[in-house]
MMTF fields as JSON, N, C-alpha, C and O atoms, coordinates in Angstrom:
{
  "mmtfVersion": "1.0.0",
  "mmtfProducer": "UNKNOWN",
  "numBonds": 295,
  "numAtoms": 296,
  "numGroups": 74,
  "numChains": 1,
  "numModels": 1,
  "chainsPerModel": [1],
  "groupsPerChain": [74],
  "chainIdList": ["A"],
  "bondAtomList": [4, 2, 8, 6, 12, 10, 16, 14, 20, 18, 24, 22, 28, 26, 32, 30, 36, 34, 40, 38, 44, 42, 48, 46, 52, 50, 56, 54, 60, 58, 64, 62, 68, 66, 72, 70, 76, 74, 80, 78, 84, 82, 88, 86, 92, 90, 96, 94, 100, 98, 104, 102, 108, 106, 112, 110, 116, 114, 120, 118, 124, 122, 128, 126, 132, 130, 136, 134, 140, 138, 144, 142, 148, 146, 152, 150, 156, 154, 160, 158, 164, 162, 168, 166, 172, 170, 176, 174, 180, 178, 184, 182, 188, 186, 192, 190, 196, 194, 200, 198, 204, 202, 208, 206, 212, 210, 216, 214, 220, 218, 224, 222, 228, 226, 232, 230, 236, 234, 240, 238, 244, 242, 248, 246, 252, 250, 256, 254, 260, 258, 264, 262, 268, 266, 272, 270, 276, 274, 280, 278, 284, 282, 288, 286, 292, 290],
  "bondOrderList": [1, 1, 1, 1, 1, 1, 1, 1, 1, 1, 1, 1, 1, 1, 1, 1, 1, 1, 1, 1, 1, 1, 1, 1, 1, 1, 1, 1, 1, 1, 1, 1, 1, 1, 1, 1, 1, 1, 1, 1, 1, 1, 1, 1, 1, 1, 1, 1, 1, 1, 1, 1, 1, 1, 1, 1, 1, 1, 1, 1, 1, 1, 1, 1, 1, 1, 1, 1, 1, 1, 1, 1, 1],
  "groupList": [{"groupName": "MET", "atomNameList": ["N", "CA", "C", "O"], "elementList": ["N", "C", "C", "O"], "formalChargeList": [0, 0, 0, 0], "bondAtomList": [1, 0, 2, 1, 3, 2], "bondOrderList": [1, 1, 2], "singleLetterCode": "M", "chemCompType": "L-PEPTIDE LINKING"}, {"groupName": "ILE", "atomNameList": ["N", "CA", "C", "O"], "elementList": ["N", "C", "C", "O"], "formalChargeList": [0, 0, 0, 0], "bondAtomList": [1, 0, 2, 1, 3, 2], "bondOrderList": [1, 1, 2], "singleLetterCode": "I", "chemCompType": "L-PEPTIDE LINKING"}, {"groupName": "SER", "atomNameList": ["N", "CA", "C", "O"], "elementList": ["N", "C", "C", "O"], "formalChargeList": [0, 0, 0, 0], "bondAtomList": [1, 0, 2, 1, 3, 2], "bondOrderList": [1, 1, 2], "singleLetterCode": "S", "chemCompType": "L-PEPTIDE LINKING"}, {"groupName": "VAL", "atomNameList": ["N", "CA", "C", "O"], "elementList": ["N", "C", "C", "O"], "formalChargeList": [0, 0, 0, 0], "bondAtomList": [1, 0, 2, 1, 3, 2], "bondOrderList": [1, 1, 2], "singleLetterCode": "V", "chemCompType": "L-PEPTIDE LINKING"}, {"groupName": "GLU", "atomNameList": ["N", "CA", "C", "O"], "elementList": ["N", "C", "C", "O"], "formalChargeList": [0, 0, 0, 0], "bondAtomList": [1, 0, 2, 1, 3, 2], "bondOrderList": [1, 1, 2], "singleLetterCode": "E", "chemCompType": "L-PEPTIDE LINKING"}, {"groupName": "ASP", "atomNameList": ["N", "CA", "C", "O"], "elementList": ["N", "C", "C", "O"], "formalChargeList": [0, 0, 0, 0], "bondAtomList": [1, 0, 2, 1, 3, 2], "bondOrderList": [1, 1, 2], "singleLetterCode": "D", "chemCompType": "L-PEPTIDE LINKING"}, {"groupName": "PHE", "atomNameList": ["N", "CA", "C", "O"], "elementList": ["N", "C", "C", "O"], "formalChargeList": [0, 0, 0, 0], "bondAtomList": [1, 0, 2, 1, 3, 2], "bondOrderList": [1, 1, 2], "singleLetterCode": "F", "chemCompType": "L-PEPTIDE LINKING"}, {"groupName": "TYR", "atomNameList": ["N", "CA", "C", "O"], "elementList": ["N", "C", "C", "O"], "formalChargeList": [0, 0, 0, 0], "bondAtomList": [1, 0, 2, 1, 3, 2], "bondOrderList": [1, 1, 2], "singleLetterCode": "Y", "chemCompType": "L-PEPTIDE LINKING"}, {"groupName": "GLN", "atomNameList": ["N", "CA", "C", "O"], "elementList": ["N", "C", "C", "O"], "formalChargeList": [0, 0, 0, 0], "bondAtomList": [1, 0, 2, 1, 3, 2], "bondOrderList": [1, 1, 2], "singleLetterCode": "Q", "chemCompType": "L-PEPTIDE LINKING"}, {"groupName": "ALA", "atomNameList": ["N", "CA", "C", "O"], "elementList": ["N", "C", "C", "O"], "formalChargeList": [0, 0, 0, 0], "bondAtomList": [1, 0, 2, 1, 3, 2], "bondOrderList": [1, 1, 2], "singleLetterCode": "A", "chemCompType": "L-PEPTIDE LINKING"}, {"groupName": "ASN", "atomNameList": ["N", "CA", "C", "O"], "elementList": ["N", "C", "C", "O"], "formalChargeList": [0, 0, 0, 0], "bondAtomList": [1, 0, 2, 1, 3, 2], "bondOrderList": [1, 1, 2], "singleLetterCode": "N", "chemCompType": "L-PEPTIDE LINKING"}, {"groupName": "GLY", "atomNameList": ["N", "CA", "C", "O"], "elementList": ["N", "C", "C", "O"], "formalChargeList": [0, 0, 0, 0], "bondAtomList": [1, 0, 2, 1, 3, 2], "bondOrderList": [1, 1, 2], "singleLetterCode": "G", "chemCompType": "PEPTIDE LINKING"}, {"groupName": "LEU", "atomNameList": ["N", "CA", "C", "O"], "elementList": ["N", "C", "C", "O"], "formalChargeList": [0, 0, 0, 0], "bondAtomList": [1, 0, 2, 1, 3, 2], "bondOrderList": [1, 1, 2], "singleLetterCode": "L", "chemCompType": "L-PEPTIDE LINKING"}, {"groupName": "ARG", "atomNameList": ["N", "CA", "C", "O"], "elementList": ["N", "C", "C", "O"], "formalChargeList": [0, 0, 0, 0], "bondAtomList": [1, 0, 2, 1, 3, 2], "bondOrderList": [1, 1, 2], "singleLetterCode": "R", "chemCompType": "L-PEPTIDE LINKING"}, {"groupName": "HIS", "atomNameList": ["N", "CA", "C", "O"], "elementList": ["N", "C", "C", "O"], "formalChargeList": [0, 0, 0, 0], "bondAtomList": [1, 0, 2, 1, 3, 2], "bondOrderList": [1, 1, 2], "singleLetterCode": "H", "chemCompType": "L-PEPTIDE LINKING"}, {"groupName": "LYS", "atomNameList": ["N", "CA", "C", "O"], "elementList": ["N", "C", "C", "O"], "formalChargeList": [0, 0, 0, 0], "bondAtomList": [1, 0, 2, 1, 3, 2], "bondOrderList": [1, 1, 2], "singleLetterCode": "K", "chemCompType": "L-PEPTIDE LINKING"}, {"groupName": "THR", "atomNameList": ["N", "CA", "C", "O"], "elementList": ["N", "C", "C", "O"], "formalChargeList": [0, 0, 0, 0], "bondAtomList": [1, 0, 2, 1, 3, 2], "bondOrderList": [1, 1, 2], "singleLetterCode": "T", "chemCompType": "L-PEPTIDE LINKING"}, {"groupName": "CYS", "atomNameList": ["N", "CA", "C", "O"], "elementList": ["N", "C", "C", "O"], "formalChargeList": [0, 0, 0, 0], "bondAtomList": [1, 0, 2, 1, 3, 2], "bondOrderList": [1, 1, 2], "singleLetterCode": "C", "chemCompType": "L-PEPTIDE LINKING"}, {"groupName": "PRO", "atomNameList": ["N", "CA", "C", "O"], "elementList": ["N", "C", "C", "O"], "formalChargeList": [0, 0, 0, 0], "bondAtomList": [1, 0, 2, 1, 3, 2], "bondOrderList": [1, 1, 2], "singleLetterCode": "P", "chemCompType": "L-PEPTIDE LINKING"}],
  "groupTypeList": [0, 1, 2, 2, 3, 4, 2, 4, 5, 6, 7, 1, 0, 2, 8, 8, 9, 2, 10, 8, 6, 5, 1, 7, 11, 8, 12, 13, 9, 5, 11, 14, 1, 14, 2, 1, 11, 7, 7, 0, 15, 5, 10, 16, 12, 15, 9, 12, 9, 3, 12, 2, 10, 10, 12, 3, 8, 17, 6, 5, 12, 18, 16, 2, 3, 7, 4, 10, 13, 12, 4, 18, 0, 18],
  "groupIdList": [1, 2, 3, 4, 5, 6, 7, 8, 9, 10, 11, 12, 13, 14, 15, 16, 17, 18, 19, 20, 21, 22, 23, 24, 25, 26, 27, 28, 29, 30, 31, 32, 33, 34, 35, 36, 37, 38, 39, 40, 41, 42, 43, 44, 45, 46, 47, 48, 49, 50, 51, 52, 53, 54, 55, 56, 57, 58, 59, 60, 61, 62, 63, 64, 65, 66, 67, 68, 69, 70, 71, 72, 73, 74],
  "secStructList": [7, 3, 3, 7, 6, 6, 7, 1, 3, 3, 3, 3, 3, 7, 7, 7, 4, 4, 4, 6, 6, 7, 3, 3, 3, 3, 3, 3, 7, 1, 1, 7, 3, 3, 3, 3, 3, 3, 3, 3, 3, 6, 6, 3, 3, 3, 3, 3, 3, 3, 3, 6, 6, 1, 7, 3, 3, 3, 3, 3, 7, 7, 1, 1, 7, 7, 6, 6, 6, 6, 1, 3, 3, 7],
  "xCoordList": [100.196, 101.36, 102.48, 102.635, 103.257, 104.421, 105.612, 105.586, 106.653, 107.827, 109.08, 109.006, 110.219, 111.503, 112.411, 112.329, 113.275, 114.231, 115.326, 116.17, 115.327, 116.318, 115.751, 116.389, 114.561, 113.925, 113.156, 112.716, 112.999, 112.204, 110.729, 109.868, 110.443, 109.089, 108.317, 108.877, 107.021, 106.149, 104.812, 104.405, 104.14, 102.906, 101.762, 101.902, 100.638, 99.44, 98.499, 98.226, 98.006, 97.097, 95.849, 95.848, 94.788, 93.522, 93.703, 94.482, 92.99, 93.022, 91.789, 91.537, 91.013, 89.764, 89.817, 90.166, 89.472, 89.456, 88.457, 88.655, 87.381, 86.386, 86.981, 86.445, 88.068, 88.782, 89.965, 90.786, 90.055, 91.124, 92.509, 93.484, 92.59, 93.851, 94.58, 95.799, 93.83, 94.349, 95.357, 95.207, 96.373, 97.33, 96.712, 96.36, 96.584, 95.951, 96.922, 96.518, 98.176, 99.127, 100.507, 100.727, 101.434, 102.825, 103.218, 102.887, 103.908, 104.395, 105.909, 106.484, 106.545, 108.004, 108.344, 107.91, 109.119, 109.561, 110.88, 111.499, 111.297, 112.54, 113.741, 114.785, 113.603, 114.657, 114.112, 112.919, 114.959, 114.501, 113.614, 113.898, 112.562, 111.602, 112.059, 112.246, 112.239, 112.568, 111.307, 111.234, 110.321, 109.056, 107.955, 108.205, 106.73, 105.6, 104.377, 104.172, 103.583, 102.34, 101.214, 101.463, 99.978, 98.809, 97.849, 97.764, 97.123, 96.11, 95.113, 95.368, 93.973, 92.948, 92.935, 93.004, 92.846, 92.694, 91.767, 91.98, 90.736, 89.755, 89.218, 89.06, 88.94, 88.356, 89.276, 88.807, 90.586, 91.576, 92.586, 93.107, 92.857, 93.85, 95.241, 95.539, 96.094, 97.442, 98.459, 98.137, 99.688, 100.805, 101.891, 102.134, 102.538, 103.643, 104.86, 104.862, 105.901, 107.064, 108.299, 108.533, 109.094, 110.411, 111.406, 111.417, 112.244, 113.131, 114.577, 114.947, 115.376, 116.765, 117.624, 118.666, 117.189, 117.945, 117.428, 117.654, 116.731, 116.201, 115.076, 114.763, 114.467, 113.293, 112.03, 112.023, 110.968, 109.635, 108.806, 108.793, 108.112, 107.341, 105.919, 105.69, 104.961, 103.547, 103.004, 103.384, 102.112, 101.526, 100.018, 99.52, 99.28, 97.865, 97.83, 98.448, 97.112, 97.097, 95.882, 94.784, 96.071, 94.927, 94.035, 94.528, 92.732, 91.791, 91.049, 90.126, 91.441, 90.924, 92.034, 93.07, 91.807, 92.845, 93.173, 92.29, 94.424, 94.942, 95.158, 95.664, 94.782, 94.778, 96.132, 96.167, 97.238, 98.559, 99.33, 100.379, 98.806, 99.293, 100.656, 101.224, 101.207, 102.514, 103.649, 104.821, 103.317, 104.296, 104.181, 103.075, 105.268, 105.188, 104.224, 104.192, 103.434, 102.525, 103.324, 104.251, 102.984, 103.741, 103.588, 104.16],
  "yCoordList": [149.942, 150.781, 150.112, 148.892, 150.92, 150.447, 151.257, 152.487, 150.583, 151.298, 150.467, 149.327, 151.05, 150.377, 150.814, 151.958, 149.926, 150.308, 151.205, 151.691, 151.434, 152.295, 153.667, 154.43, 153.987, 155.245, 155.808, 155.065, 157.131, 157.779, 157.879, 158.165, 157.646, 157.801, 156.495, 155.408, 156.628, 155.475, 155.916, 157.067, 154.993, 155.279, 154.528, 153.371, 155.204, 154.606, 154.287, 155.148, 153.066, 152.686, 152.034, 151.505, 152.081, 151.464, 149.956, 149.362, 149.348, 147.893, 147.245, 146.063, 148.001, 147.494, 147.473, 148.471, 146.338, 146.219, 147.199, 147.659, 147.525, 148.463, 149.857, 150.644, 150.168, 151.436, 151.265, 152.172, 150.116, 149.773, 149.911, 150.231, 149.666, 149.726, 151.042, 151.061, 152.129, 153.457, 153.915, 153.587, 154.66, 155.241, 156.509, 157.426, 156.55, 157.683, 158.83, 159.992, 158.531, 159.597, 159.064, 157.855, 159.988, 159.682, 160.444, 161.621, 159.793, 160.422, 160.304, 159.399, 161.2, 161.155, 161.109, 161.959, 160.11, 159.957, 160.715, 161.157, 160.858, 161.543, 160.597, 160.933, 159.434, 158.432, 157.226, 157.173, 156.268, 155.054, 154.26, 154.197, 153.665, 152.951, 151.51, 150.759, 151.128, 149.739, 148.916, 147.789, 149.454, 148.744, 149.776, 150.93, 149.318, 150.236, 149.462, 148.304, 150.112, 149.537, 150.541, 151.731, 150.064, 150.902, 150.831, 149.813, 151.925, 151.952, 153.063, 153.937, 153.025, 154.061, 154.877, 154.325, 156.206, 157.096, 158.219, 158.852, 158.468, 159.513, 159.373, 160.362, 158.137, 157.826, 158.183, 158.384, 158.261, 158.568, 157.43, 156.99, 156.957, 155.903, 156.508, 157.517, 155.885, 156.388, 155.271, 154.086, 155.68, 154.742, 155.191, 156.387, 154.226, 154.488, 153.755, 152.528, 154.518, 153.942, 154.021, 155.029, 152.947, 152.94, 153.189, 152.474, 154.214, 154.661, 154.227, 153.833, 154.305, 153.873, 154.698, 154.229, 155.922, 156.782, 156.682, 157.577, 155.584, 155.266, 156.193, 156.238, 156.928, 157.742, 156.929, 155.967, 157.329, 156.787, 157.963, 159.028, 157.765, 158.849, 158.382, 157.242, 159.281, 158.979, 159.774, 160.925, 159.147, 159.772, 159.591, 158.54, 160.613, 160.461, 159.955, 160.553, 158.854, 158.27, 158.731, 158.822, 159.024, 159.387, 158.164, 157.04, 158.387, 157.284, 157.481, 156.728, 158.482, 158.706, 159.392, 159.755, 159.566, 160.136, 161.544, 162.397, 161.784, 163.078, 163.902, 163.379, 165.181, 165.984, 166.067, 166.164, 166.035, 166.098, 164.852, 164.942, 163.712, 162.452, 162.014, 161.068, 162.657, 162.262, 163.062, 162.758, 164.061, 164.816, 164.421, 164.121, 164.407, 164.041, 164.947, 166.158, 164.336, 165.099, 165.721, 165.093, 166.951, 167.597, 166.866, 167.283],
  "zCoordList": [105.801, 105.844, 105.064, 105.105, 104.354, 103.626, 104.118, 104.073, 104.585, 105.082, 104.831, 104.371, 105.138, 104.985, 106.12, 106.567, 106.594, 107.636, 107.07, 107.822, 105.755, 105.121, 104.768, 104.043, 105.272, 104.924, 106.109, 106.986, 106.126, 107.161, 106.741, 107.572, 105.468, 104.943, 105.049, 104.912, 105.296, 105.171, 104.613, 104.77, 103.964, 103.248, 103.91, 104.304, 104.024, 104.598, 103.445, 102.609, 103.395, 102.32, 102.881, 103.993, 102.091, 102.461, 102.573, 101.828, 103.494, 103.642, 103.04, 103.274, 102.267, 101.709, 100.186, 99.555, 99.604, 98.148, 97.538, 96.414, 98.266, 97.738, 97.531, 96.75, 98.212, 98.016, 97.078, 96.939, 96.439, 95.502, 96.146, 95.466, 97.464, 98.197, 97.924, 97.754, 97.884, 97.578, 98.631, 99.808, 98.23, 99.177, 99.74, 98.998, 101.073, 101.744, 101.996, 101.967, 102.239, 102.531, 102.803, 102.875, 102.954, 103.239, 104.501, 104.645, 105.395, 106.623, 106.674, 106.07, 107.379, 107.529, 109.016, 109.792, 109.393, 110.779, 110.973, 110.005, 112.223, 112.55, 112.561, 113.119, 111.96, 111.861, 111.111, 110.812, 110.808, 110.145, 111.106, 112.302, 110.599, 111.432, 111.649, 110.692, 112.928, 113.261, 113.438, 112.95, 114.122, 114.312, 114.52, 114.868, 114.296, 114.415, 114.909, 114.546, 115.729, 116.231, 116.04, 115.846, 116.095, 115.832, 117.005, 117.692, 117.229, 118.274, 117.985, 117.157, 118.675, 118.561, 119.839, 120.937, 119.696, 120.837, 120.413, 119.378, 121.21, 120.911, 119.49, 118.774, 119.094, 117.789, 116.616, 115.495, 116.875, 115.843, 115.78, 116.805, 114.563, 114.371, 114.481, 113.843, 115.295, 115.536, 115.323, 115.403, 115.052, 114.938, 115.896, 116.063, 116.522, 117.434, 116.871, 116.772, 116.502, 115.83, 116.708, 117.374, 116.707, 117.332, 116.205, 115.203, 116.381, 115.317, 115.553, 116.659, 114.509, 114.552, 115.515, 115.973, 115.822, 116.729, 118.168, 118.982, 118.466, 119.789, 120.244, 121.434, 119.325, 119.641, 119.413, 118.645, 120.086, 119.84, 119.341, 119.958, 118.22, 117.617, 117.364, 116.961, 117.605, 117.422, 116.235, 116.024, 115.462, 114.282, 114.284, 114.688, 113.834, 113.493, 112.063, 111.182, 111.815, 110.482, 109.695, 110.243, 108.409, 107.578, 107.356, 107.258, 107.278, 107.033, 105.72, 105.408, 104.954, 103.608, 102.818, 103.374, 101.527, 100.67, 101.127, 101.213, 101.417, 101.827, 100.556, 99.563, 100.575, 99.343, 98.651, 97.425, 99.372, 98.765, 99.185, 99.823, 98.826, 99.383, 98.867, 99.413, 97.842, 97.346, 97.989, 97.766, 98.772, 99.526, 100.989, 101.439, 101.755, 103.177, 103.924, 103.71, 104.81, 105.65, 106.786, 107.298, 107.194, 108.287, 109.604, 110.612]
}
């Protein structure tokens, strides 16, 4: 994942050299991301983010290239 505390957007990328560290998708949070953690639930990779506006937001993370990966995922 690539993110910044100055942006609501973050990018998910492959962690495997065999995938050439490809960017899988872009997500948009409801505030700037202060910290983020990852977990698996029902065989789906998820991220839990603490945001600058004191919200906690959960995301389903893409595990392969998302068809429109340069636009924020809904």
